[in-house]
N, C-alpha and C positions, 0 to 999 in steps of 0.2 A: 732459496726459500726453504728447501728441505734441511739445509745445514742449520738455519736459525731455529727451525722447529725442533730438530734433534737436540740442540743445546738447551732450549727451553724445557723440553721434556726431561733431559738429563738433570737439569737444575731442580725441577720439581721432585723427581724421584730421589735425588740425594737429600733434599730437605725432609721429605717424608720418611726416608730411611733413618736419618739421624734422629728425628723426633720419636719415631716408634722404637728404635733401639734404646734411646735414652729413657723412655718410659719403662721399657722392659728391665733395664738395669737398675733404675731407681726403685721401682715397686717390687722387683723380683717376681713379677707375674709373667711367665713365659707362655701364656695361652695365645698370645698374638704372634708367636714365632712363625707360623706358616705365612702370615701376611708380610712378615719381614723377608722371608725367602722369596715371595712373589715380587716384592719391590726390588730385591737384589738381582733376581733373574732379569727383570725388565731393564735394570741399569746395565747389566752385562750385555744384553742384546743391543741396547742403545750405543754403548761404547764400541761394540763390534761393527755395527753399521757405520758409525762415524770413522772408525779406523779403515774400513773398507773403502769409504769414499776418499780418504786421504792417501790411499795406496799403501797402507801399512798392513800388508797381508798377513804377516806372522802374528801381529798383535790381534788382528781380527779373528784369525784362526783360534788363538788361545782364548779369546773372549767367547767364541762360539762353543768351545769345549767346556768352559766354565759355566756357560748358560745351560748347556745340556746336563751337566753334572748337578747343577743347582735344581733343575727341574726334576731330575731323578730322585734327589734327596727329598724334595717337596712331595713328590708322589708317594715315596716310601713313608714319609711322615704322616701323610693324610690317611694312607691305607692301614696303618697300624693303630 
């Protein structure tokens, strides 16, 4: 059940991320960039949880590191 939920959540995040990134590239309006980073960090977290369930520990570890890094960049972007 959780596996189906994670795949659905991952699909929704990917679609939203592609649409938002495409909008930013076409309009050259990067005011929505923090939202893109939020979606990206959610996607990395989802991928890490899926990898952990599939016993891919190294992949999960790197997804967790990328998730933390993305959140740090987002925090720095919001604070400045």
